[in-house]
Phi, psi and omega in degrees: 000322182297315179300320180295319177296314180295322179299332181270011178088014180287161176287155179285333182228148184238146175289325182212146183217129175255121185244103177260092191275153175297141187213180181285347178067024181291344177276350183238027183302328182293332179261341183227070182298336179297336182296329180299327185281343178266352184281130174203161179299322180294316179296320180299316178298315178297317179295317179296324178295316179296315178303317181297315181292319178296316179297318180299313180293320180290322180301330179294347183260003182265130180296157168301129182088356183277167180246149174226129177252118175263126187223143171220166173255030182248159175241013181279127180300330181295334178263353188235258188303315183295320180295316179299316181297317178293319181293316179298328178296338179257354184231085186290344181276002174244148178237146177276132178254307178193169177212162180214130173244122176256129175266145184304131172086342184287330180231026180073022182232174168286176176277146179195165180220142174213139174233137175258123182237154174228147179268132178293000000 
């Protein structure tokens, strides 16, 4: 992804980056009922591994002092809170600022997760 951005004339580093990663879609089951049939522990593990790699690659493009928003349409801790905690344990140059988990129906929305991180 980094090479593609640079090839199109993008900056090597960004002030802010929104990362909406592929996920299990458990937060949007009411609109995507087919997602329930693709859900499994194995797929969840595979998705979390991919999300971790995507986050790692994207974070390398954030400037010092820049912000990164990690987002999913999932409500699974393995794709959200747990993943962010594990990722931050390996990336000391980033700091956790805040996160939000929306559960389906509680605020008139689908389920979703977002975490705001900043690079030191």
